[in-house]
TORVOLUM-569717 format. One record per residue (C-alpha): residue number from 0; residue in one letter; x, y, z. Coordinates in steps of 0.25 Angstrom, whole numbers, plus 5000, padded with zeros to 4 digits. Layout:
N
   nr  rest    c1    c2    c3
  NUM     A     X     Y     Z
...
//
This chain:
712
   nr  rest    c1    c2    c3
    0     M  5248  4155  4481
    1     A  5248  4140  4479
    2     D  5249  4130  4490
    3     F  5260  4123  4483
    4     D  5271  4128  4475
    5     T  5276  4121  4461
    6     S  5286  4111  4469
    7     H  5277  4107  4479
    8     V  5266  4102  4467
    9     K  5267  4087  4463
   10     N  5259  4082  4450
   11     I  5257  4067  4450
   12     V  5248  4059  4443
   13     L  5243  4042  4447
   14     L  5243  4034  4435
   15     G  5243  4020  4435
   16     H  5230  4007  4429
   17     A  5220  4009  4434
   18     G  5218  4003  4449
   19     S  5231  4004  4453
   20     G  5226  4014  4464
   21     K  5227  4029  4458
   22     T  5216  4033  4462
   23     T  5219  4029  4478
   24     L  5231  4033  4478
   25     A  5228  4046  4477
   26     E  5217  4045  4489
   27     S  5227  4041  4497
   28     M  5237  4053  4492
   29     L  5226  4063  4495
   30     Y  5225  4054  4508
   31     E  5237  4056  4511
   32     A  5239  4071  4510
   33     G  5226  4073  4518
   34     I  5217  4078  4505
   35     I  5207  4069  4508
   36     N  5205  4062  4523
   37     R  5198  4048  4517
   38     R  5205  4040  4504
   39     G  5192  4036  4495
   40     S  5193  4024  4487
   41     I  5190  4018  4473
   42     A  5180  4009  4479
   43     E  5173  4018  4485
   44     R  5173  4029  4475
   45     N  5177  4041  4484
   46     T  5192  4043  4480
   47     V  5194  4058  4476
   48     A  5200  4054  4462
   49     D  5189  4046  4457
   50     Y  5178  4056  4460
   51     H  5170  4053  4446
   52     E  5158  4048  4446
   53     L  5164  4039  4434
   54     E  5176  4034  4440
   55     Q  5168  4030  4453
   56     E  5160  4020  4445
   57     R  5170  4016  4437
   58     G  5179  4012  4450
   59     N  5194  4020  4441
   60     S  5198  4033  4437
   61     V  5191  4039  4424
   62     F  5199  4053  4426
   63     S  5211  4059  4432
   64     K  5211  4067  4445
   65     L  5219  4078  4451
   66     L  5221  4077  4465
   67     H  5231  4084  4476
   68     S  5237  4081  4488
   69     K  5247  4090  4497
   70     W  5258  4080  4503
   71     R  5268  4088  4510
   72     G  5267  4101  4505
   73     Y  5267  4094  4492
   74     K  5255  4096  4482
   75     I  5252  4083  4474
   76     N  5244  4086  4463
   77     I  5238  4069  4461
   78     I  5231  4066  4447
   79     D  5225  4053  4447
   80     T  5221  4045  4433
   81     P  5214  4033  4428
   82     G  5221  4022  4424
   83     Y  5214  4015  4413
   84     D  5219  4021  4398
   85     D  5207  4025  4393
   86     F  5208  4037  4403
   87     V  5224  4040  4398
   88     G  5219  4052  4396
   89     E  5219  4057  4410
   90     V  5231  4051  4413
   91     I  5238  4058  4403
   92     S  5234  4071  4406
   93     A  5236  4069  4420
   94     L  5251  4065  4417
   95     R  5252  4077  4410
   96     V  5253  4087  4421
   97     A  5258  4076  4434
   98     D  5271  4076  4437
   99     T  5273  4063  4442
  100     G  5264  4049  4440
  101     V  5262  4041  4450
  102     M  5259  4025  4443
  103     L  5254  4017  4451
  104     L  5255  4002  4449
  105     N  5245  3991  4455
  106     A  5254  3983  4463
  107     A  5245  3971  4461
  108     H  5244  3971  4445
  109     G  5258  3977  4443
  110     V  5260  3986  4430
  111     E  5246  3988  4422
  112     V  5244  3992  4409
  113     G  5238  4006  4413
  114     T  5250  4008  4420
  115     D  5260  4006  4406
  116     I  5248  4013  4398
  117     I  5251  4026  4408
  118     W  5265  4024  4409
  119     D  5266  4027  4393
  120     Y  5261  4042  4398
  121     T  5270  4045  4408
  122     E  5281  4041  4401
  123     Q  5277  4051  4389
  124     F  5276  4062  4401
  125     K  5288  4057  4409
  126     T  5281  4058  4422
  127     P  5289  4056  4434
  128     M  5283  4042  4438
  129     I  5281  4035  4452
  130     F  5277  4022  4453
  131     A  5267  4017  4464
  132     V  5265  4001  4466
  133     N  5251  4002  4472
  134     K  5242  3993  4479
  135     L  5252  3986  4486
  136     D  5242  3981  4496
  137     D  5236  3972  4485
  138     E  5237  3958  4488
  139     T  5241  3955  4475
  140     A  5253  3966  4474
  141     D  5265  3963  4469
  142     F  5276  3977  4471
  143     D  5286  3968  4463
  144     K  5279  3965  4451
  145     T  5274  3978  4450
  146     V  5287  3985  4451
  147     A  5293  3974  4443
  148     E  5284  3979  4430
  149     A  5283  3992  4433
  150     K  5298  3993  4430
  151     A  5297  3983  4417
  152     H  5286  3992  4413
  153     F  5290  4006  4416
  154     G  5306  4005  4417
  155     S  5318  4001  4429
  156     N  5315  4019  4433
  157     I  5305  4013  4441
  158     T  5312  4013  4456
  159     V  5304  4007  4469
  160     V  5305  4017  4479
  161     Q  5295  4009  4489
  162     Y  5291  3994  4489
  163     P  5280  3987  4498
  164     R  5285  3979  4510
  165     Q  5274  3970  4509
  166     Q  5263  3970  4496
  167     G  5247  3964  4497
  168     A  5238  3966  4509
  169     G  5249  3967  4520
  170     F  5256  3980  4510
  171     H  5259  3991  4522
  172     E  5275  3994  4520
  173     I  5281  4003  4510
  174     I  5298  4002  4509
  175     D  5303  4015  4503
  176     V  5315  4013  4498
  177     L  5317  4031  4495
  178     R  5315  4032  4510
  179     M  5319  4019  4514
  180     T  5307  4017  4524
  181     M  5296  4008  4527
  182     Y  5283  4013  4526
  183     K  5272  4007  4534
  184     F  5257  4008  4532
  185     K  5246  4004  4542
  186     D  5236  3995  4533
  187     S  5228  4011  4533
  188     G  5239  4016  4527
  189     G  5243  4030  4528
  190     K  5256  4036  4533
  191     P  5265  4025  4534
  192     E  5274  4021  4546
  193     K  5289  4024  4542
  194     M  5299  4011  4545
  195     A  5312  4007  4543
  196     I  5313  3997  4531
  197     P  5314  3983  4537
  198     D  5326  3975  4536
  199     D  5323  3966  4527
  200     E  5315  3975  4516
  201     K  5330  3983  4517
  202     E  5337  3976  4506
  203     K  5326  3977  4496
  204     A  5325  3992  4501
  205     D  5339  3994  4501
  206     L  5340  3986  4484
  207     L  5326  3996  4481
  208     H  5333  4010  4488
  209     K  5346  4008  4481
  210     E  5339  4005  4467
  211     L  5330  4018  4470
  212     I  5344  4027  4472
  213     E  5350  4020  4459
  214     A  5338  4023  4451
  215     V  5337  4038  4457
  216     A  5353  4041  4454
  217     G  5352  4035  4442
  218     N  5347  4046  4436
  219     D  5354  4057  4443
  220     E  5369  4059  4443
  221     T  5371  4067  4454
  222     L  5363  4057  4463
  223     M  5372  4046  4455
  224     E  5383  4051  4461
  225     K  5378  4053  4474
  226     Y  5373  4039  4476
  227     F  5387  4035  4471
  228     D  5394  4042  4481
  229     K  5383  4040  4493
  230     G  5378  4026  4489
  231     E  5364  4032  4494
  232     L  5355  4043  4491
  233     D  5346  4051  4500
  234     E  5332  4053  4499
  235     D  5332  4066  4495
  236     E  5342  4063  4483
  237     I  5334  4051  4479
  238     K  5320  4058  4478
  239     E  5327  4070  4471
  240     G  5335  4059  4461
  241     M  5320  4052  4459
  242     K  5313  4065  4456
  243     K  5323  4069  4443
  244     A  5321  4054  4440
  245     M  5307  4055  4440
  246     I  5306  4068  4432
  247     H  5315  4060  4420
  248     H  5307  4048  4421
  249     D  5319  4041  4428
  250     L  5313  4034  4438
  251     F  5300  4028  4444
  252     P  5299  4028  4461
  253     L  5289  4017  4464
  254     F  5281  4016  4478
  255     C  5271  4009  4484
  256     L  5257  4010  4487
  257     S  5244  4006  4492
  258     A  5234  4017  4489
  259     E  5222  4010  4496
  260     R  5228  4008  4507
  261     N  5237  4022  4507
  262     M  5250  4016  4508
  263     G  5261  4023  4501
  264     S  5255  4037  4495
  265     G  5259  4044  4504
  266     R  5274  4041  4502
  267     L  5270  4041  4489
  268     M  5264  4055  4490
  269     G  5278  4059  4498
  270     F  5286  4056  4485
  271     I  5279  4064  4476
  272     D  5280  4077  4484
  273     N  5296  4073  4487
  274     V  5301  4067  4473
  275     C  5290  4069  4462
  276     P  5293  4080  4453
  277     S  5284  4095  4453
  278     A  5280  4099  4440
  279     N  5292  4110  4442
  280     E  5302  4099  4443
  281     M  5297  4092  4432
  282     P  5301  4096  4416
  283     A  5294  4110  4412
  284     Q  5282  4109  4402
  285     T  5285  4111  4389
  286     T  5276  4120  4380
  287     K  5270  4117  4366
  288     A  5279  4128  4361
  289     G  5291  4121  4367
  290     N  5294  4130  4378
  291     T  5295  4125  4394
  292     L  5287  4129  4406
  293     P  5293  4128  4417
  294     C  5284  4125  4430
  295     D  5285  4136  4438
  296     A  5274  4144  4446
  297     N  5281  4157  4444
  298     G  5279  4154  4426
  299     P  5267  4157  4418
  300     V  5256  4151  4421
  301     C  5253  4138  4412
  302     I  5242  4128  4417
  303     F  5239  4114  4407
  304     V  5226  4108  4409
  305     F  5227  4095  4408
  306     K  5213  4090  4412
  307     T  5198  4096  4411
  308     V  5186  4091  4418
  309     T  5171  4095  4415
  310     E  5164  4095  4430
  311     Q  5148  4096  4428
  312     H  5143  4111  4434
  313     V  5158  4115  4435
  314     G  5163  4115  4422
  315     E  5177  4111  4417
  316     L  5189  4108  4426
  317     S  5202  4110  4420
  318     F  5214  4103  4427
  319     F  5227  4108  4424
  320     K  5242  4111  4429
  321     V  5251  4121  4431
  322     Y  5263  4121  4424
  323     S  5269  4135  4426
  324     G  5264  4147  4434
  325     T  5255  4150  4445
  326     I  5239  4149  4442
  327     K  5229  4158  4450
  328     T  5214  4159  4449
  329     G  5209  4170  4440
  330     M  5221  4167  4430
  331     E  5219  4168  4415
  332     L  5228  4158  4407
  333     V  5226  4158  4392
  334     N  5226  4144  4386
  335     E  5235  4142  4376
  336     N  5228  4131  4370
  337     T  5216  4140  4365
  338     G  5219  4154  4368
  339     V  5208  4155  4380
  340     S  5210  4163  4392
  341     E  5204  4154  4403
  342     K  5205  4161  4419
  343     I  5208  4152  4429
  344     N  5196  4155  4439
  345     Q  5197  4143  4448
  346     L  5212  4134  4451
  347     F  5209  4121  4459
  348     V  5215  4111  4465
  349     V  5209  4096  4463
  350     E  5205  4083  4470
  351     G  5198  4075  4463
  352     N  5184  4084  4462
  353     K  5188  4093  4471
  354     R  5193  4104  4466
  355     T  5198  4114  4476
  356     Q  5200  4129  4472
  357     V  5217  4135  4473
  358     N  5220  4150  4468
  359     E  5233  4144  4460
  360     L  5242  4133  4456
  361     V  5257  4133  4454
  362     A  5264  4127  4442
  363     G  5266  4112  4444
  364     D  5251  4112  4452
  365     I  5238  4105  4445
  366     G  5224  4110  4446
  367     A  5212  4114  4439
  368     T  5203  4126  4435
  369     L  5188  4127  4432
  370     K  5181  4132  4418
  371     L  5192  4135  4407
  372     K  5185  4141  4396
  373     N  5190  4133  4385
  374     T  5203  4124  4391
  375     H  5206  4110  4390
  376     V  5215  4100  4393
  377     N  5229  4102  4387
  378     N  5228  4117  4387
  379     T  5238  4126  4393
  380     L  5234  4140  4402
  381     H  5244  4150  4402
  382     E  5247  4165  4406
  383     R  5242  4175  4396
  384     G  5254  4178  4386
  385     K  5262  4165  4387
  386     D  5263  4154  4377
  387     M  5263  4142  4383
  388     E  5256  4129  4378
  389     L  5259  4115  4385
  390     M  5261  4103  4379
  391     P  5248  4095  4377
  392     I  5244  4081  4383
  393     V  5244  4072  4372
  394     F  5232  4061  4375
  395     P  5231  4047  4368
  396     A  5223  4045  4356
  397     S  5208  4039  4357
  398     N  5207  4022  4359
  399     L  5191  4021  4356
  400     T  5182  4029  4348
  401     M  5168  4027  4351
  402     A  5155  4034  4343
  403     I  5147  4044  4353
  404     E  5131  4046  4352
  405     S  5120  4051  4361
  406     T  5110  4042  4363
  407     K  5100  4052  4362
  408     K  5098  4064  4351
  409     G  5100  4078  4353
  410     E  5110  4078  4363
  411     E  5122  4076  4353
  412     E  5125  4090  4359
  413     K  5126  4086  4373
  414     L  5136  4075  4368
  415     S  5144  4084  4360
  416     A  5148  4093  4373
  417     A  5149  4079  4383
  418     L  5159  4075  4373
  419     H  5166  4088  4371
  420     E  5167  4089  4386
  421     L  5173  4074  4387
  422     R  5183  4078  4377
  423     N  5187  4091  4384
  424     E  5188  4082  4397
  425     D  5195  4071  4393
  426     A  5207  4073  4381
  427     T  5208  4059  4376
  428     F  5193  4058  4373
  429     K  5189  4064  4360
  430     V  5177  4069  4352
  431     E  5175  4068  4336
  432     V  5162  4070  4328
  433     S  5166  4062  4315
  434     P  5158  4066  4305
  435     E  5164  4054  4296
  436     L  5157  4044  4307
  437     K  5146  4053  4309
  438     Q  5149  4050  4324
  439     T  5156  4057  4337
  440     L  5167  4049  4341
  441     I  5173  4049  4354
  442     H  5187  4044  4354
  443     C  5192  4037  4369
  444     Q  5203  4031  4375
  445     G  5194  4017  4378
  446     D  5180  4011  4383
  447     M  5183  4016  4396
  448     H  5186  4031  4392
  449     L  5174  4030  4383
  450     A  5167  4025  4395
  451     V  5169  4036  4402
  452     A  5165  4045  4392
  453     K  5152  4039  4390
  454     W  5150  4040  4407
  455     K  5151  4057  4407
  456     I  5144  4057  4393
  457     E  5132  4050  4401
  458     N  5133  4054  4415
  459     Q  5140  4068  4414
  460     H  5134  4073  4401
  461     K  5121  4063  4402
  462     L  5122  4060  4389
  463     D  5118  4046  4384
  464     V  5128  4041  4373
  465     K  5131  4029  4364
  466     F  5145  4025  4360
  467     I  5144  4017  4345
  468     K  5155  4012  4339
  469     P  5162  4023  4329
  470     R  5161  4021  4315
  471     I  5176  4018  4307
  472     P  5179  4030  4295
  473     F  5181  4021  4286
  474     R  5185  4027  4272
  475     E  5180  4022  4258
  476     T  5190  4022  4245
  477     I  5188  4014  4230
  478     R  5199  4003  4226
  479     K  5196  4003  4210
  480     S  5190  4015  4200
  481     A  5177  4017  4197
  482     E  5168  4027  4188
  483     S  5155  4032  4189
  484     M  5145  4041  4184
  485     Y  5133  4048  4192
  486     R  5123  4057  4184
  487     H  5115  4066  4194
  488     K  5103  4069  4188
  489     K  5088  4076  4194
  490     Q  5078  4085  4189
  491     S  5068  4091  4196
  492     G  5061  4103  4189
  493     G  5071  4112  4188
  494     S  5084  4112  4184
  495     G  5089  4098  4188
  496     Q  5103  4092  4193
  497     F  5112  4083  4180
  498     G  5127  4079  4185
  499     E  5135  4067  4179
  500     V  5149  4063  4184
  501     H  5155  4052  4179
  502     L  5172  4048  4189
  503     R  5178  4038  4192
  504     I  5184  4035  4204
  505     E  5198  4027  4209
  506     P  5204  4023  4222
  507     W  5214  4036  4225
  508     Y  5229  4034  4228
  509     E  5242  4041  4229
  510     G  5249  4043  4216
  511     M  5238  4037  4208
  512     P  5238  4042  4194
  513     E  5229  4050  4188
  514     P  5214  4045  4182
  515     D  5216  4036  4170
  516     G  5209  4040  4156
  517     L  5203  4052  4161
  518     N  5207  4067  4159
  519     V  5211  4074  4173
  520     R  5207  4088  4173
  521     G  5207  4089  4188
  522     K  5211  4084  4201
  523     E  5207  4088  4215
  524     T  5214  4078  4228
  525     H  5206  4079  4240
  526     V  5212  4075  4252
  527     L  5200  4069  4260
  528     P  5196  4073  4274
  529     W  5195  4059  4279
  530     G  5208  4054  4272
  531     G  5211  4049  4258
  532     K  5210  4056  4245
  533     L  5201  4061  4235
  534     V  5206  4065  4220
  535     Y  5196  4071  4211
  536     Y  5200  4073  4195
  537     N  5191  4081  4186
  538     C  5192  4072  4173
  539     I  5181  4080  4166
  540     V  5183  4081  4151
  541     G  5175  4091  4140
  542     G  5166  4096  4152
  543     A  5159  4087  4154
  544     I  5157  4092  4168
  545     D  5158  4105  4170
  546     Q  5170  4109  4180
  547     R  5161  4116  4191
  548     F  5154  4101  4193
  549     L  5168  4093  4197
  550     P  5169  4099  4211
  551     S  5153  4093  4216
  552     I  5158  4081  4209
  553     L  5169  4081  4220
  554     K  5161  4085  4231
  555     G  5150  4074  4227
  556     V  5161  4064  4227
  557     M  5167  4070  4240
  558     E  5153  4070  4249
  559     K  5153  4055  4242
  560     M  5167  4052  4248
  561     Q  5160  4057  4261
  562     E  5153  4045  4262
  563     G  5158  4035  4254
  564     P  5149  4025  4245
  565     L  5154  4012  4254
  566     T  5152  4013  4268
  567     G  5149  4030  4268
  568     S  5165  4032  4275
  569     F  5174  4041  4267
  570     V  5179  4040  4255
  571     R  5194  4041  4251
  572     D  5206  4038  4242
  573     V  5197  4040  4227
  574     R  5202  4049  4217
  575     V  5188  4054  4209
  576     S  5189  4057  4192
  577     V  5176  4065  4186
  578     F  5179  4061  4173
  579     D  5164  4063  4165
  580     G  5151  4068  4168
  581     K  5139  4076  4162
  582     M  5131  4090  4165
  583     H  5120  4097  4164
  584     A  5120  4112  4159
  585     V  5109  4115  4169
  586     D  5105  4104  4178
  587     S  5121  4102  4184
  588     N  5126  4107  4195
  589     D  5133  4104  4208
  590     I  5126  4097  4216
  591     S  5123  4087  4202
  592     F  5137  4084  4201
  593     K  5139  4084  4217
  594     I  5129  4072  4215
  595     A  5134  4064  4205
  596     G  5150  4064  4208
  597     L  5146  4058  4222
  598     Q  5137  4048  4215
  599     A  5146  4044  4203
  600     F  5157  4043  4215
  601     R  5148  4034  4223
  602     Q  5146  4027  4212
  603     A  5160  4025  4209
  604     F  5164  4021  4222
  605     Q  5155  4007  4222
  606     Q  5162  4005  4211
  607     A  5176  4008  4215
  608     D  5178  3995  4224
  609     P  5176  4004  4237
  610     Q  5184  4000  4249
  611     L  5181  4002  4264
  612     L  5195  4008  4271
  613     E  5194  4008  4286
  614     P  5203  4014  4296
  615     M  5216  4008  4300
  616     Y  5224  4010  4314
  617     H  5236  4007  4319
  618     V  5234  4000  4333
  619     E  5244  4000  4344
  620     V  5240  3991  4355
  621     L  5249  3991  4367
  622     C  5248  3978  4377
  623     P  5256  3968  4387
  624     E  5263  3958  4377
  625     D  5255  3947  4384
  626     L  5243  3952  4377
  627     T  5250  3956  4362
  628     G  5243  3942  4356
  629     S  5229  3947  4362
  630     V  5231  3960  4355
  631     I  5234  3956  4343
  632     G  5225  3946  4343
  633     D  5213  3956  4346
  634     L  5218  3966  4334
  635     Q  5218  3955  4324
  636     T  5204  3954  4327
  637     R  5202  3969  4323
  638     R  5207  3967  4309
  639     A  5220  3972  4314
  640     L  5234  3971  4307
  641     V  5244  3970  4319
  642     E  5256  3975  4313
  643     G  5266  3973  4324
  644     M  5271  3974  4339
  645     D  5280  3982  4347
  646     T  5282  3987  4360
  647     E  5279  4001  4367
  648     G  5284  4000  4381
  649     H  5277  3989  4388
  650     F  5268  3984  4378
  651     T  5268  3977  4366
  652     K  5261  3985  4356
  653     V  5253  3979  4345
  654     M  5253  3986  4332
  655     A  5240  3984  4322
  656     K  5232  3990  4310
  657     V  5218  3987  4314
  658     P  5205  3993  4309
  659     L  5199  4006  4316
  660     A  5184  3997  4316
  661     E  5191  3985  4322
  662     M  5197  3995  4334
  663     Q  5185  4002  4340
  664     D  5184  3992  4352
  665     Y  5198  3991  4354
  666     S  5201  3997  4366
  667     S  5190  3989  4375
  668     N  5195  3976  4368
  669     L  5210  3978  4370
  670     R  5208  3984  4384
  671     S  5198  3969  4387
  672     F  5207  3960  4383
  673     T  5221  3965  4387
  674     Q  5213  3968  4401
  675     G  5218  3982  4400
  676     R  5234  3980  4396
  677     A  5234  3985  4382
  678     K  5232  3999  4374
  679     F  5232  4004  4360
  680     R  5233  4015  4351
  681     M  5229  4017  4336
  682     H  5229  4028  4326
  683     F  5224  4028  4311
  684     L  5231  4022  4300
  685     D  5226  4024  4287
  686     Y  5211  4016  4281
  687     E  5213  4002  4276
  688     A  5203  3994  4266
  689     V  5191  3987  4274
  690     P  5190  3972  4273
  691     F  5180  3970  4262
  692     E  5170  3962  4272
  693     V  5170  3974  4282
  694     Q  5169  3982  4270
  695     R  5156  3976  4265
  696     K  5149  3975  4277
  697     L  5152  3992  4280
  698     A  5145  3994  4266
  699     D  5135  3986  4267
  700     D  5130  3994  4282
  701     Y  5134  4008  4276
  702     S  5124  4002  4263
  703     K  5113  3997  4274
  704     V  5114  4009  4282
  705     A  5114  4018  4270
  706     K  5101  4011  4264
  707     E  5093  4012  4279
  708     E  5096  4028  4278
  709     M  5090  4027  4267
  710     M  5080  4020  4267
  711     A  5075  4027  4281
//
């Protein structure tokens, strides 16, 4: 039987900007619960959560980590998350399975950009939230300023439950206006002494206590009536009202901490146990079919995989939340996404890199299992005979694309396997083998995300790789019509080759009139895989070319359209009319007319005022108002057309149309000149003509490379 029933399992995720103290708080919580007997530190590189070699090198969290503590009859599953936006996938997957978020604010810095970015995701998931002002022992700590900024950014629903009696190096007393008690800590932290609120703090504490009660009662009519009748609410009534308001995202209690000195973590854990909702108190999950799935330990077994990690010498470790039923070792579950049957041979509760085997886990709990055959992030596993697929996590689009190459020949297969493993572990890491660009592309969230991928490839897979800028997927088209004739003639003993093709090419656009002065016998419209169209006309009269050779001419034209004459890019939006030619009774064949069609098209294209097109993207940059000028100035150096500004939450949103060629270093540059206080997103718009000077340089470069290849 499981040690804890569903009502006594609480799942929290620690959130906040990098450096806000999440990992240190997790360490204090484990210490307070007696899970560890000595608190590690970031400086000493010995915390339970940041056990990975890469994190110890960098001094900050890169991956989310599952931990758990046992506190006064409850199990608290803790997910520690990284604070940089590059690792947002780790944050989103943790939010998907958490029932409460703890947002840490650095009292020395107030609300930082990472906090704003993460808050957007908590709003999407409607995760009940606690705010905790940390580092109140810092010399520059300013509690009131931090609270004011938090309310300005996240709304007046933030309600103070605790405030510090003093700040800075002397911080050691916290006044709790829910319990109307003062907690006095020793310099070493730990369990505080409970004391009456001093007289000089009573007026402030009474005022905040009243504000807390009014905030709670304002979200519950029954409690409001009791408050009017009695002029007060008791502690249990306040707690129950807070829980309901938190579930509905109507109230966000705020606490005080010094995680490094272990002051306030025990009280926070007590609040999580007593007030924060368990999974069965949260709204039921909705399946993709639109059905609800209550979190009931006696229901049908249903688990959701939110994270996978590949461990050397062990294999793939799958982290999951039990959304229904009780999962036991030996069970066989069906993967709804793949149809594969998976046997659960082992179940674990996890403490960083330490796994403890258990026999079962109940609905609401989070655990891990090993060596599932074909199960990945976002997969739902359930009892055979059921039809349940939970809603998947939606991960953000990538912000940075780079091409990757092995520095040694013959290691392409190993590199492919390494990239496949990275993609399975991280849903925000995408791999694309581009036949057009003849490159392997990786799409990720930013420079730090890229650096982590490189570290894993080099250190875990022992491969030397290099990143290079990806080629730009230009397109070629024409601006005027042109005619060309090409005769292909080859004689080498026996039957030869002969084909002559006369054709006209024109820029194609929707609704254009039929070819002028030509006798149209047939028309084919081809929607091209790379965008745009080819419209192909048969205008042959008098049998100059046999009908059976027309598909061969088309094949030659299409072949050249896949490697345009200007830069070798795909050609689009062209109309080709074949109107004359010659053939030979013996020597004409398909290959002859394919070559003649290709060469006639190439010649005509060069005479038809060829135009190079480049991909244009709609870019939205979210930044604080004081950085708007810098953002716009930088965009304008990138040939951007700034289309306007708007507001989104607490950000100013700058909207622009920018060539993809100018966006390749944007992620790192934006982070650099805004000190990480801005973020951006982009999506493809269309193709537009490149400036003449750019086209000439690209065409010259292509021509030079082509000549070198011919001479080699």
